[in-house]
The first five atom37 places (N, CA, C, CB, O) and aatype in JSON, in Angstrom:
{
  "aatype": [12, 3, 3, 0, 10, 11, 1, 14, 7, 1, 10, 3, 1, 14, 16, 13, 19, 14, 14, 14, 3, 6, 0, 0, 1, 10, 1, 9, 10, 3, 10, 0, 10, 0, 3, 11, 8, 0, 6, 1, 10, 3, 10, 0, 1, 10, 0, 11, 10, 16, 14, 10, 13, 15, 7, 0, 3, 10, 1, 0, 10, 19, 6, 0, 0, 10, 3, 8, 19, 9, 3, 6, 0, 9, 3, 10, 7, 8, 0, 14, 14, 10, 15, 12, 3, 8, 10, 6, 0, 0, 10, 14, 6, 10, 8, 14, 16, 16, 0, 6, 17, 10, 0, 15, 0, 1, 2, 18, 19, 3, 13, 0, 2, 5, 16, 7, 1, 18, 3, 6, 19, 0, 0, 13, 10, 1, 15, 11, 6, 0, 11, 1, 10, 11, 8, 1, 16, 15],
  "atom_mask": [
    [1, 1, 1, 1, 1],
    [1, 1, 1, 1, 1],
    [1, 1, 1, 1, 1],
    [1, 1, 1, 1, 1],
    [1, 1, 1, 1, 1],
    [1, 1, 1, 1, 1],
    [1, 1, 1, 1, 1],
    [1, 1, 1, 1, 1],
    [1, 1, 1, 0, 1],
    [1, 1, 1, 1, 1],
    [1, 1, 1, 1, 1],
    [1, 1, 1, 1, 1],
    [1, 1, 1, 1, 1],
    [1, 1, 1, 1, 1],
    [1, 1, 1, 1, 1],
    [1, 1, 1, 1, 1],
    [1, 1, 1, 1, 1],
    [1, 1, 1, 1, 1],
    [1, 1, 1, 1, 1],
    [1, 1, 1, 1, 1],
    [1, 1, 1, 1, 1],
    [1, 1, 1, 1, 1],
    [1, 1, 1, 1, 1],
    [1, 1, 1, 1, 1],
    [1, 1, 1, 1, 1],
    [1, 1, 1, 1, 1],
    [1, 1, 1, 1, 1],
    [1, 1, 1, 1, 1],
    [1, 1, 1, 1, 1],
    [1, 1, 1, 1, 1],
    [1, 1, 1, 1, 1],
    [1, 1, 1, 1, 1],
    [1, 1, 1, 1, 1],
    [1, 1, 1, 1, 1],
    [1, 1, 1, 1, 1],
    [1, 1, 1, 1, 1],
    [1, 1, 1, 1, 1],
    [1, 1, 1, 1, 1],
    [1, 1, 1, 1, 1],
    [1, 1, 1, 1, 1],
    [1, 1, 1, 1, 1],
    [1, 1, 1, 1, 1],
    [1, 1, 1, 1, 1],
    [1, 1, 1, 1, 1],
    [1, 1, 1, 1, 1],
    [1, 1, 1, 1, 1],
    [1, 1, 1, 1, 1],
    [1, 1, 1, 1, 1],
    [1, 1, 1, 1, 1],
    [1, 1, 1, 1, 1],
    [1, 1, 1, 1, 1],
    [1, 1, 1, 1, 1],
    [1, 1, 1, 1, 1],
    [1, 1, 1, 1, 1],
    [1, 1, 1, 0, 1],
    [1, 1, 1, 1, 1],
    [1, 1, 1, 1, 1],
    [1, 1, 1, 1, 1],
    [1, 1, 1, 1, 1],
    [1, 1, 1, 1, 1],
    [1, 1, 1, 1, 1],
    [1, 1, 1, 1, 1],
    [1, 1, 1, 1, 1],
    [1, 1, 1, 1, 1],
    [1, 1, 1, 1, 1],
    [1, 1, 1, 1, 1],
    [1, 1, 1, 1, 1],
    [1, 1, 1, 1, 1],
    [1, 1, 1, 1, 1],
    [1, 1, 1, 1, 1],
    [1, 1, 1, 1, 1],
    [1, 1, 1, 1, 1],
    [1, 1, 1, 1, 1],
    [1, 1, 1, 1, 1],
    [1, 1, 1, 1, 1],
    [1, 1, 1, 1, 1],
    [1, 1, 1, 0, 1],
    [1, 1, 1, 1, 1],
    [1, 1, 1, 1, 1],
    [1, 1, 1, 1, 1],
    [1, 1, 1, 1, 1],
    [1, 1, 1, 1, 1],
    [1, 1, 1, 1, 1],
    [1, 1, 1, 1, 1],
    [1, 1, 1, 1, 1],
    [1, 1, 1, 1, 1],
    [1, 1, 1, 1, 1],
    [1, 1, 1, 1, 1],
    [1, 1, 1, 1, 1],
    [1, 1, 1, 1, 1],
    [1, 1, 1, 1, 1],
    [1, 1, 1, 1, 1],
    [1, 1, 1, 1, 1],
    [1, 1, 1, 1, 1],
    [1, 1, 1, 1, 1],
    [1, 1, 1, 1, 1],
    [1, 1, 1, 1, 1],
    [1, 1, 1, 1, 1],
    [1, 1, 1, 1, 1],
    [1, 1, 1, 1, 1],
    [1, 1, 1, 1, 1],
    [1, 1, 1, 1, 1],
    [1, 1, 1, 1, 1],
    [1, 1, 1, 1, 1],
    [1, 1, 1, 1, 1],
    [1, 1, 1, 1, 1],
    [1, 1, 1, 1, 1],
    [1, 1, 1, 1, 1],
    [1, 1, 1, 1, 1],
    [1, 1, 1, 1, 1],
    [1, 1, 1, 1, 1],
    [1, 1, 1, 1, 1],
    [1, 1, 1, 1, 1],
    [1, 1, 1, 1, 1],
    [1, 1, 1, 1, 1],
    [1, 1, 1, 0, 1],
    [1, 1, 1, 1, 1],
    [1, 1, 1, 1, 1],
    [1, 1, 1, 1, 1],
    [1, 1, 1, 1, 1],
    [1, 1, 1, 1, 1],
    [1, 1, 1, 1, 1],
    [1, 1, 1, 1, 1],
    [1, 1, 1, 1, 1],
    [1, 1, 1, 1, 1],
    [1, 1, 1, 1, 1],
    [1, 1, 1, 1, 1],
    [1, 1, 1, 1, 1],
    [1, 1, 1, 1, 1],
    [1, 1, 1, 1, 1],
    [1, 1, 1, 1, 1],
    [1, 1, 1, 1, 1],
    [1, 1, 1, 1, 1],
    [1, 1, 1, 1, 1],
    [1, 1, 1, 1, 1],
    [1, 1, 1, 1, 1],
    [1, 1, 1, 1, 1],
    [1, 1, 1, 1, 1]
  ],
  "atom_positions": [
    [[75.6, 82.77, 154.16], [74.52, 82.72, 155.12], [75.1, 82.94, 156.52], [73.76, 81.36, 155.04], [76.17, 82.43, 156.83]],
    [[74.41, 83.68, 157.32], [74.84, 83.98, 158.68], [74.99, 82.68, 159.48], [73.84, 84.93, 159.37], [74.13, 81.8, 159.39]],
    [[76.06, 82.57, 160.25], [76.32, 81.35, 161.03], [75.2, 81.05, 162.02], [77.63, 81.47, 161.77], [74.95, 79.88, 162.33]],
    [[74.53, 82.08, 162.52], [73.43, 81.85, 163.46], [72.32, 81.01, 162.83], [72.87, 83.18, 163.96], [71.66, 80.24, 163.51]],
    [[72.13, 81.17, 161.55], [71.1, 80.37, 160.86], [71.52, 78.93, 160.66], [70.78, 80.99, 159.52], [70.67, 78.06, 160.43]],
    [[72.81, 78.66, 160.75], [73.32, 77.3, 160.5], [73.45, 76.47, 161.76], [74.66, 77.38, 159.82], [73.87, 75.32, 161.7]],
    [[73.1, 77.03, 162.91], [73.19, 76.26, 164.15], [72.2, 75.11, 164.15], [72.94, 77.17, 165.36], [71.2, 75.15, 163.44]],
    [[72.48, 74.08, 164.96], [71.58, 72.92, 165.02], [70.15, 73.33, 165.32], [72.06, 71.94, 166.09], [69.88, 74.2, 166.15]],
    [[69.23, 72.7, 164.61], [67.82, 72.99, 164.8], [67.31, 74.07, 163.87], [0.0, 0.0, 0.0], [66.1, 74.32, 163.8]],
    [[68.19, 74.72, 163.16], [67.77, 75.77, 162.21], [68.05, 75.25, 160.8], [68.52, 77.14, 162.47], [67.52, 74.21, 160.42]],
    [[68.84, 75.94, 160.05], [69.21, 75.48, 158.71], [70.58, 74.84, 158.79], [69.21, 76.66, 157.67], [71.55, 75.32, 158.2]],
    [[70.65, 73.73, 159.53], [71.94, 73.12, 159.85], [72.44, 72.12, 158.81], [71.85, 72.45, 161.17], [73.56, 71.63, 158.92]],
    [[71.62, 71.81, 157.81], [72.06, 70.89, 156.76], [72.01, 71.62, 155.42], [71.16, 69.6, 156.73], [71.02, 72.27, 155.1]],
    [[73.08, 71.52, 154.65], [73.04, 72.18, 153.34], [72.05, 71.48, 152.42], [74.44, 72.2, 152.69], [71.93, 70.25, 152.43]],
    [[71.37, 72.25, 151.63], [70.44, 71.71, 150.65], [70.86, 72.23, 149.29], [68.95, 72.11, 150.97], [70.88, 73.44, 149.05]],
    [[71.2, 71.32, 148.42], [71.63, 71.71, 147.08], [70.4, 71.85, 146.19], [72.62, 70.67, 146.5], [69.61, 70.92, 146.05]],
    [[70.27, 73.01, 145.59], [69.21, 73.26, 144.62], [69.9, 73.47, 143.28], [68.3, 74.5, 145.03], [70.47, 74.53, 143.04]],
    [[69.85, 72.47, 142.42], [70.57, 72.58, 141.14], [69.9, 73.59, 140.21], [70.65, 71.21, 140.46], [68.74, 73.96, 140.41]],
    [[70.63, 74.02, 139.22], [70.01, 74.87, 138.19], [68.86, 74.1, 137.53], [71.06, 75.32, 137.12], [68.84, 72.87, 137.57]],
    [[67.92, 74.81, 136.94], [66.79, 74.12, 136.31], [67.23, 73.17, 135.19], [65.79, 75.14, 135.76], [68.13, 73.49, 134.4]],
    [[66.58, 72.02, 135.15], [66.88, 71.08, 134.07], [66.18, 71.57, 132.8], [66.42, 69.62, 134.44], [65.51, 72.61, 132.8]],
    [[66.34, 70.82, 131.73], [65.82, 71.26, 130.43], [64.3, 71.48, 130.46], [66.16, 70.22, 129.36], [63.81, 72.47, 129.91]],
    [[63.57, 70.59, 131.1], [62.11, 70.73, 131.17], [61.73, 71.99, 131.97], [61.47, 69.48, 131.82], [60.81, 72.7, 131.6]],
    [[62.44, 72.24, 133.04], [62.16, 73.44, 133.84], [62.52, 74.71, 133.07], [62.93, 73.39, 135.18], [61.81, 75.71, 133.14]],
    [[63.64, 74.66, 132.33], [64.02, 75.83, 131.52], [62.95, 76.11, 130.46], [65.39, 75.61, 130.85], [62.63, 77.26, 130.19]],
    [[62.42, 75.05, 129.87], [61.36, 75.22, 128.89], [60.15, 75.92, 129.5], [60.95, 73.86, 128.31], [59.58, 76.83, 128.9]],
    [[59.77, 75.5, 130.69], [58.62, 76.12, 131.37], [58.92, 77.57, 131.74], [58.24, 75.32, 132.65], [58.06, 78.44, 131.59]],
    [[60.13, 77.84, 132.23], [60.52, 79.21, 132.58], [60.47, 80.1, 131.34], [61.94, 79.24, 133.22], [59.94, 81.21, 131.4]],
    [[61.0, 79.62, 130.23], [60.96, 80.39, 128.99], [59.53, 80.63, 128.53], [61.75, 79.67, 127.88], [59.19, 81.72, 128.08]],
    [[58.71, 79.6, 128.66], [57.3, 79.74, 128.28], [56.63, 80.84, 129.1], [56.56, 78.39, 128.47], [55.89, 81.65, 128.55]],
    [[56.89, 80.87, 130.39], [56.31, 81.9, 131.25], [56.9, 83.28, 130.95], [56.54, 81.55, 132.72], [56.17, 84.28, 130.94]],
    [[58.2, 83.33, 130.71], [58.86, 84.63, 130.46], [58.41, 85.24, 129.14], [60.37, 84.46, 130.46], [58.46, 86.46, 128.97]],
    [[57.97, 84.4, 128.21], [57.58, 84.89, 126.89], [56.06, 84.94, 126.69], [58.2, 84.03, 125.83], [55.59, 85.3, 125.61]],
    [[55.31, 84.57, 127.71], [53.86, 84.43, 127.57], [53.17, 85.7, 127.09], [53.26, 84.01, 128.89], [52.23, 85.63, 126.29]],
    [[53.6, 86.84, 127.55], [52.92, 88.09, 127.19], [53.69, 88.92, 126.15], [52.7, 88.92, 128.43], [53.43, 90.11, 125.98]],
    [[54.62, 88.29, 125.48], [55.43, 88.98, 124.47], [54.87, 88.74, 123.08], [56.91, 88.52, 124.55], [54.36, 87.66, 122.78]],
    [[54.96, 89.76, 122.23], [54.57, 89.63, 120.83], [55.68, 88.85, 120.12], [54.32, 91.04, 120.14], [56.75, 89.4, 119.83]],
    [[55.43, 87.58, 119.86], [56.48, 86.71, 119.33], [55.91, 85.75, 118.3], [57.16, 85.92, 120.47], [54.71, 85.47, 118.27]],
    [[56.8, 85.26, 117.44], [56.41, 84.25, 116.47], [57.59, 83.36, 116.15], [55.86, 84.89, 115.18], [58.74, 83.76, 116.29]],
    [[57.28, 82.14, 115.7], [58.28, 81.16, 115.28], [59.32, 80.86, 116.36], [58.98, 81.65, 114.02], [60.52, 80.79, 116.07]],
    [[58.89, 80.69, 117.58], [59.82, 80.37, 118.67], [59.89, 78.86, 118.86], [59.39, 81.06, 119.99], [58.87, 78.18, 118.91]],
    [[61.09, 78.36, 118.95], [61.33, 76.95, 119.26], [61.91, 76.9, 120.67], [62.3, 76.27, 118.2], [63.12, 76.82, 120.86]],
    [[61.02, 76.95, 121.65], [61.47, 77.02, 123.04], [62.15, 75.73, 123.48], [60.28, 77.32, 123.95], [63.03, 75.76, 124.35]],
    [[61.77, 74.61, 122.9], [62.45, 73.35, 123.25], [63.92, 73.43, 122.82], [61.74, 72.13, 122.56], [64.81, 73.01, 123.56]],
    [[64.16, 73.97, 121.65], [65.54, 74.13, 121.18], [66.29, 75.11, 122.06], [65.56, 74.62, 119.72], [67.45, 74.88, 122.4]],
    [[65.64, 76.2, 122.42], [66.28, 77.2, 123.28], [66.6, 76.62, 124.65], [65.38, 78.43, 123.42], [67.64, 76.93, 125.23]],
    [[65.71, 75.8, 125.18], [65.97, 75.15, 126.47], [67.2, 74.25, 126.38], [64.75, 74.33, 126.92], [67.98, 74.16, 127.33]],
    [[67.38, 73.58, 125.25], [68.56, 72.72, 125.05], [69.85, 73.56, 124.96], [68.4, 71.88, 123.76], [70.92, 73.11, 125.38]],
    [[69.74, 74.77, 124.41], [70.91, 75.63, 124.21], [71.34, 76.38, 125.47], [70.61, 76.63, 123.12], [72.35, 77.09, 125.46]],
    [[70.6, 76.22, 126.56], [70.87, 77.01, 127.76], [71.14, 76.16, 129.0], [69.71, 77.91, 128.02], [70.55, 76.41, 130.05]],
    [[72.03, 75.16, 128.91], [72.3, 74.36, 130.11], [72.88, 75.23, 131.21], [73.26, 73.2, 129.79], [73.69, 76.13, 130.96]],
    [[72.46, 74.97, 132.42], [72.91, 75.65, 133.64], [72.4, 77.07, 133.78], [74.39, 75.66, 133.69], [72.74, 77.74, 134.75]],
    [[71.59, 77.56, 132.84], [71.0, 78.89, 133.0], [69.98, 78.84, 134.13], [70.35, 79.38, 131.68], [69.15, 77.93, 134.2]],
    [[70.05, 79.82, 135.0], [69.06, 79.94, 136.07], [67.82, 80.62, 135.5], [69.63, 80.75, 137.29], [67.82, 81.08, 134.36]],
    [[66.76, 80.67, 136.3], [65.57, 81.39, 135.87], [65.88, 82.85, 135.57], [0.0, 0.0, 0.0], [65.39, 83.4, 134.59]],
    [[66.7, 83.46, 136.41], [67.08, 84.86, 136.19], [67.9, 85.0, 134.9], [67.89, 85.39, 137.4], [67.74, 85.98, 134.17]],
    [[68.77, 84.04, 134.63], [69.55, 84.07, 133.39], [68.63, 83.99, 132.18], [70.57, 82.91, 133.36], [68.85, 84.69, 131.19]],
    [[67.62, 83.15, 132.25], [66.68, 83.01, 131.14], [65.86, 84.28, 130.94], [65.75, 81.82, 131.37], [65.59, 84.68, 129.8]],
    [[65.46, 84.91, 132.03], [64.75, 86.19, 131.9], [65.66, 87.26, 131.31], [64.21, 86.65, 133.28], [65.2, 88.1, 130.53]],
    [[66.94, 87.24, 131.67], [67.9, 88.18, 131.09], [68.07, 87.92, 129.6], [69.27, 88.07, 131.81], [68.24, 88.86, 128.82]],
    [[68.02, 86.66, 129.19], [68.1, 86.32, 127.78], [66.92, 86.92, 127.01], [68.15, 84.8, 127.59], [67.09, 87.49, 125.93]],
    [[65.74, 86.79, 127.57], [64.55, 87.36, 126.93], [64.69, 88.88, 126.83], [63.26, 86.99, 127.73], [64.38, 89.46, 125.79]],
    [[65.16, 89.52, 127.89], [65.33, 90.98, 127.86], [66.37, 91.4, 126.82], [65.74, 91.49, 129.25], [66.18, 92.39, 126.12]],
    [[67.47, 90.65, 126.72], [68.5, 90.96, 125.72], [67.94, 90.79, 124.31], [69.74, 90.07, 125.92], [68.24, 91.59, 123.43]],
    [[67.12, 89.75, 124.1], [66.5, 89.54, 122.79], [65.54, 90.68, 122.46], [65.76, 88.2, 122.75], [65.45, 91.12, 121.32]],
    [[64.82, 91.15, 123.47], [63.91, 92.29, 123.25], [64.69, 93.56, 122.9], [63.05, 92.53, 124.5], [64.2, 94.4, 122.15]],
    [[65.89, 93.7, 123.45], [66.76, 94.82, 123.05], [67.09, 94.72, 121.55], [68.07, 94.82, 123.89], [67.14, 95.74, 120.86]],
    [[67.3, 93.51, 121.06], [67.55, 93.31, 119.64], [66.32, 93.69, 118.81], [67.94, 91.84, 119.35], [66.44, 94.26, 117.73]],
    [[65.14, 93.38, 119.33], [63.9, 93.76, 118.65], [63.8, 95.28, 118.56], [62.66, 93.18, 119.4], [63.44, 95.82, 117.52]],
    [[64.14, 95.96, 119.66], [64.08, 97.42, 119.67], [65.05, 98.0, 118.65], [64.4, 97.97, 121.08], [64.71, 98.92, 117.91]],
    [[66.26, 97.47, 118.62], [67.25, 97.93, 117.63], [66.72, 97.74, 116.2], [68.58, 97.18, 117.8], [66.86, 98.62, 115.35]],
    [[66.11, 96.6, 115.96], [65.56, 96.32, 114.63], [64.39, 97.26, 114.33], [65.11, 94.85, 114.53], [64.23, 97.73, 113.2]],
    [[63.57, 97.53, 115.34], [62.42, 98.42, 115.15], [62.87, 99.83, 114.77], [61.57, 98.47, 116.43], [62.23, 100.48, 113.95]],
    [[63.96, 100.28, 115.36], [64.49, 101.6, 115.02], [64.92, 101.63, 113.55], [65.68, 101.97, 115.94], [64.67, 102.61, 112.84]],
    [[65.57, 100.56, 113.12], [66.02, 100.49, 111.73], [64.85, 100.37, 110.74], [66.96, 99.29, 111.55], [64.87, 100.99, 109.68]],
    [[63.83, 99.59, 111.1], [62.72, 99.33, 110.2], [61.63, 100.4, 110.25], [62.12, 98.0, 110.52], [60.91, 100.6, 109.27]],
    [[61.52, 101.07, 111.37], [60.44, 102.03, 111.54], [59.17, 101.42, 112.1], [0.0, 0.0, 0.0], [58.17, 102.12, 112.27]],
    [[59.18, 100.14, 112.38], [58.05, 99.46, 113.03], [58.6, 98.27, 113.84], [56.98, 98.98, 111.98], [59.68, 97.76, 113.55]],
    [[57.83, 97.86, 114.82], [58.31, 96.81, 115.73], [58.0, 95.42, 115.17], [57.67, 96.97, 117.11], [56.83, 95.06, 115.01]],
    [[59.03, 94.63, 114.87], [58.79, 93.25, 114.45], [58.49, 92.39, 115.68], [60.03, 92.67, 113.67], [58.81, 92.79, 116.8]],
    [[57.89, 91.24, 115.48], [57.69, 90.33, 116.62], [59.03, 89.74, 117.05], [56.68, 89.21, 116.26], [59.95, 89.59, 116.25]],
    [[59.12, 89.4, 118.31], [60.29, 88.7, 118.82], [60.35, 87.35, 118.12], [60.23, 88.53, 120.38], [59.35, 86.64, 118.01]],
    [[61.53, 86.99, 117.64], [61.68, 85.72, 116.92], [62.84, 84.91, 117.51], [61.91, 85.96, 115.41], [63.6, 85.39, 118.36]],
    [[62.95, 83.71, 117.03], [64.06, 82.85, 117.45], [65.39, 83.49, 117.06], [63.93, 81.45, 116.81], [66.38, 83.34, 117.78]],
    [[65.43, 84.2, 115.94], [66.66, 84.88, 115.52], [67.12, 85.87, 116.58], [66.44, 85.6, 114.19], [68.31, 85.97, 116.87]],
    [[66.18, 86.6, 117.17], [66.53, 87.57, 118.23], [67.09, 86.85, 119.45], [65.29, 88.4, 118.63], [68.09, 87.28, 120.03]],
    [[66.44, 85.76, 119.84], [66.9, 85.02, 121.02], [68.27, 84.4, 120.78], [65.89, 83.93, 121.39], [69.13, 84.44, 121.66]],
    [[68.47, 83.84, 119.6], [69.77, 83.22, 119.3], [70.87, 84.28, 119.17], [69.68, 82.4, 118.01], [72.02, 84.01, 119.5]],
    [[70.52, 85.48, 118.69], [71.51, 86.56, 118.61], [71.92, 87.03, 120.0], [70.96, 87.73, 117.79], [73.06, 87.44, 120.21]],
    [[70.99, 86.98, 120.95], [71.27, 87.43, 122.31], [72.03, 86.38, 123.12], [69.97, 87.78, 123.02], [72.72, 86.72, 124.08]],
    [[71.91, 85.13, 122.76], [72.48, 84.04, 123.54], [73.99, 84.17, 123.79], [72.21, 82.74, 122.85], [74.42, 83.95, 124.92]],
    [[74.81, 84.52, 122.78], [76.26, 84.64, 123.04], [76.63, 85.79, 123.99], [76.99, 84.83, 121.74], [77.74, 85.83, 124.5]],
    [[75.7, 86.7, 124.21], [75.96, 87.82, 125.11], [75.88, 87.42, 126.58], [74.97, 88.94, 124.84], [76.34, 88.15, 127.46]],
    [[75.29, 86.26, 126.85], [75.03, 85.83, 128.22], [75.71, 84.51, 128.53], [73.53, 85.72, 128.46], [75.97, 83.69, 127.64]],
    [[75.99, 84.31, 129.79], [76.55, 83.05, 130.28], [75.82, 82.68, 131.55], [78.11, 83.16, 130.52], [75.36, 83.57, 132.28]],
    [[75.7, 81.4, 131.84], [74.98, 81.0, 133.05], [75.7, 81.49, 134.31], [74.82, 79.48, 133.1], [76.89, 81.23, 134.5]],
    [[74.98, 82.19, 135.14], [75.58, 82.7, 136.38], [75.87, 81.59, 137.37], [74.67, 83.74, 137.02], [76.63, 81.79, 138.32]],
    [[75.28, 80.44, 137.17], [75.53, 79.32, 138.08], [76.91, 78.7, 137.86], [74.45, 78.26, 137.91], [77.41, 78.0, 138.74]],
    [[77.52, 78.95, 136.71], [78.79, 78.3, 136.37], [79.89, 78.64, 137.37], [79.23, 78.7, 134.97], [80.65, 77.76, 137.78]],
    [[79.99, 79.9, 137.76], [81.05, 80.29, 138.71], [80.84, 79.61, 140.06], [81.07, 81.83, 138.88], [81.79, 79.13, 140.67]],
    [[79.6, 79.58, 140.53], [79.32, 78.93, 141.81], [79.65, 77.43, 141.72], [77.83, 79.14, 142.22], [80.23, 76.87, 142.65]],
    [[79.28, 76.81, 140.63], [79.56, 75.38, 140.48], [81.05, 75.1, 140.4], [78.87, 74.83, 139.23], [81.51, 74.06, 140.88]],
    [[81.82, 76.02, 139.82], [83.28, 75.85, 139.8], [83.84, 75.89, 141.21], [83.95, 76.94, 138.92], [84.73, 75.11, 141.56]],
    [[83.33, 76.8, 142.03], [83.75, 76.86, 143.44], [83.3, 75.62, 144.19], [83.19, 78.12, 144.12], [84.04, 75.07, 145.01]],
    [[82.09, 75.18, 143.92], [81.55, 74.0, 144.59], [82.39, 72.77, 144.27], [80.09, 73.77, 144.2], [82.52, 71.87, 145.1]],
    [[82.95, 72.71, 143.07], [83.79, 71.57, 142.7], [84.96, 71.44, 143.66], [84.31, 71.72, 141.24], [85.37, 70.32, 144.0]],
    [[85.52, 72.56, 144.12], [86.62, 72.5, 145.09], [86.16, 71.86, 146.4], [87.16, 73.91, 145.37], [86.9, 71.07, 146.99]],
    [[84.96, 72.18, 146.85], [84.44, 71.55, 148.08], [84.27, 70.05, 147.86], [83.09, 72.2, 148.49], [84.62, 69.24, 148.72]],
    [[83.73, 69.69, 146.71], [83.53, 68.28, 146.4], [84.86, 67.54, 146.38], [82.81, 68.11, 145.06], [84.99, 66.45, 146.94]],
    [[85.86, 68.14, 145.73], [87.14, 67.48, 145.56], [87.99, 67.44, 146.84], [87.92, 68.17, 144.48], [88.74, 66.49, 147.05]],
    [[87.87, 68.47, 147.69], [88.81, 68.58, 148.81], [88.17, 68.59, 150.2], [89.61, 69.81, 148.64], [88.89, 68.48, 151.2]],
    [[86.86, 68.72, 150.3], [86.26, 68.83, 151.63], [85.01, 67.98, 151.78], [85.93, 70.27, 151.93], [84.1, 68.34, 152.52]],
    [[84.95, 66.87, 151.08], [83.73, 66.06, 151.12], [83.92, 64.75, 151.85], [83.26, 65.79, 149.71], [83.25, 63.76, 151.54]],
    [[84.82, 64.71, 152.83], [85.07, 63.47, 153.55], [83.81, 62.95, 154.24], [86.18, 63.68, 154.57], [83.64, 61.74, 154.38]],
    [[82.93, 63.83, 154.68], [81.72, 63.41, 155.39], [80.55, 63.14, 154.45], [81.33, 64.47, 156.39], [79.5, 62.69, 154.89]],
    [[80.72, 63.41, 153.17], [79.63, 63.21, 152.22], [78.66, 64.37, 152.17], [0.0, 0.0, 0.0], [77.6, 64.27, 151.56]],
    [[79.01, 65.46, 152.81], [78.13, 66.62, 152.89], [77.79, 67.2, 151.51], [78.77, 67.7, 153.75], [76.73, 67.78, 151.32]],
    [[78.7, 67.03, 150.55], [78.5, 67.61, 149.22], [78.22, 66.55, 148.16], [79.72, 68.42, 148.82], [78.47, 66.77, 146.98]],
    [[77.7, 65.4, 148.58], [77.44, 64.31, 147.63], [76.43, 64.71, 146.55], [76.93, 63.1, 148.38], [76.58, 64.31, 145.39]],
    [[75.4, 65.5, 146.91], [74.42, 65.92, 145.92], [75.06, 66.82, 144.86], [73.25, 66.66, 146.6], [74.76, 66.71, 143.68]],
    [[75.95, 67.69, 145.31], [76.66, 68.56, 144.37], [77.56, 67.71, 143.48], [77.49, 69.64, 145.13], [77.63, 67.94, 142.27]],
    [[78.25, 66.74, 144.07], [79.13, 65.86, 143.3], [78.34, 65.12, 142.23], [79.84, 64.86, 144.23], [78.79, 65.0, 141.09]],
    [[77.18, 64.61, 142.59], [76.35, 63.89, 141.62], [75.92, 64.82, 140.49], [75.1, 63.29, 142.3], [75.93, 64.43, 139.32]],
    [[75.57, 66.03, 140.82], [75.18, 66.99, 139.78], [76.36, 67.29, 138.86], [74.65, 68.28, 140.41], [76.2, 67.35, 137.64]],
    [[77.53, 67.5, 139.44], [78.7, 67.82, 138.62], [79.08, 66.69, 137.68], [79.89, 68.15, 139.52], [79.69, 66.92, 136.63]],
    [[78.71, 65.46, 138.03], [78.95, 64.31, 137.15], [77.84, 64.15, 136.11], [79.06, 63.04, 137.98], [77.97, 63.35, 135.19]],
    [[76.77, 64.91, 136.24], [75.6, 64.74, 135.37], [75.86, 65.24, 133.96], [74.41, 65.46, 135.96], [76.79, 66.01, 133.69]],
    [[75.02, 64.79, 133.08], [75.09, 65.2, 131.68], [74.9, 66.72, 131.55], [74.02, 64.46, 130.85], [75.56, 67.36, 130.73]],
    [[74.03, 67.28, 132.35], [73.74, 68.72, 132.28], [75.0, 69.54, 132.56], [72.63, 69.1, 133.3], [75.31, 70.48, 131.82]],
    [[75.72, 69.2, 133.6], [76.93, 69.95, 133.95], [78.03, 69.73, 132.91], [77.44, 69.54, 135.34], [78.8, 70.64, 132.62]],
    [[78.1, 68.54, 132.37], [79.13, 68.24, 131.36], [78.9, 69.04, 130.08], [79.15, 66.74, 131.05], [79.85, 69.38, 129.38]],
    [[77.64, 69.33, 129.77], [77.33, 70.13, 128.57], [77.95, 71.51, 128.67], [75.82, 70.24, 128.37], [78.43, 72.06, 127.68]],
    [[77.94, 72.09, 129.88], [78.52, 73.43, 130.03], [80.02, 73.36, 129.83], [78.2, 74.03, 131.43], [80.61, 74.23, 129.19]],
    [[80.65, 72.32, 130.36], [82.1, 72.19, 130.22], [82.48, 72.16, 128.74], [82.6, 70.91, 130.94], [83.46, 72.8, 128.35]],
    [[81.72, 71.43, 127.93], [82.01, 71.36, 126.5], [81.72, 72.69, 125.8], [81.19, 70.25, 125.86], [82.41, 73.06, 124.85]],
    [[80.71, 73.4, 126.28], [80.33, 74.67, 125.66], [81.36, 75.74, 125.92], [78.98, 75.13, 126.19], [81.58, 76.6, 125.06]],
    [[82.01, 75.72, 127.09], [82.95, 76.77, 127.46], [84.38, 76.44, 127.1], [82.86, 77.05, 128.92], [85.25, 77.3, 127.22]],
    [[84.66, 75.22, 126.66], [86.05, 74.88, 126.34], [86.36, 75.04, 124.87], [86.35, 73.47, 126.76], [87.48, 74.79, 124.44]]
  ]
}
């Protein structure tokens, strides 16, 4: 962000906006799939499988799953509905884009938080949601 925007009286305090929690991911998936020809979707399960995914990451997951549908349609000669199998097949192709930013933010929390400026980020990094990603990537 441009330093002029960070001067006093403007956007002078950092505001941490965490990645969507499980309930928000469920709603984002519901909206992203609302107009898609789909069946047998377990969006609650998919929301659990996507910790730290941003809204854009979730939309990319839907698009990747639709690519799988297209591939299957070419093989079958007709378009099958989008299914949980397509979404789960696409999932390993994607990673949460927030993970890299959070790794950088951890350095600020660990080494530059004497004033408490990054306390919200620190609390998030200690949360169950962030810990799930650590276990998923290790």
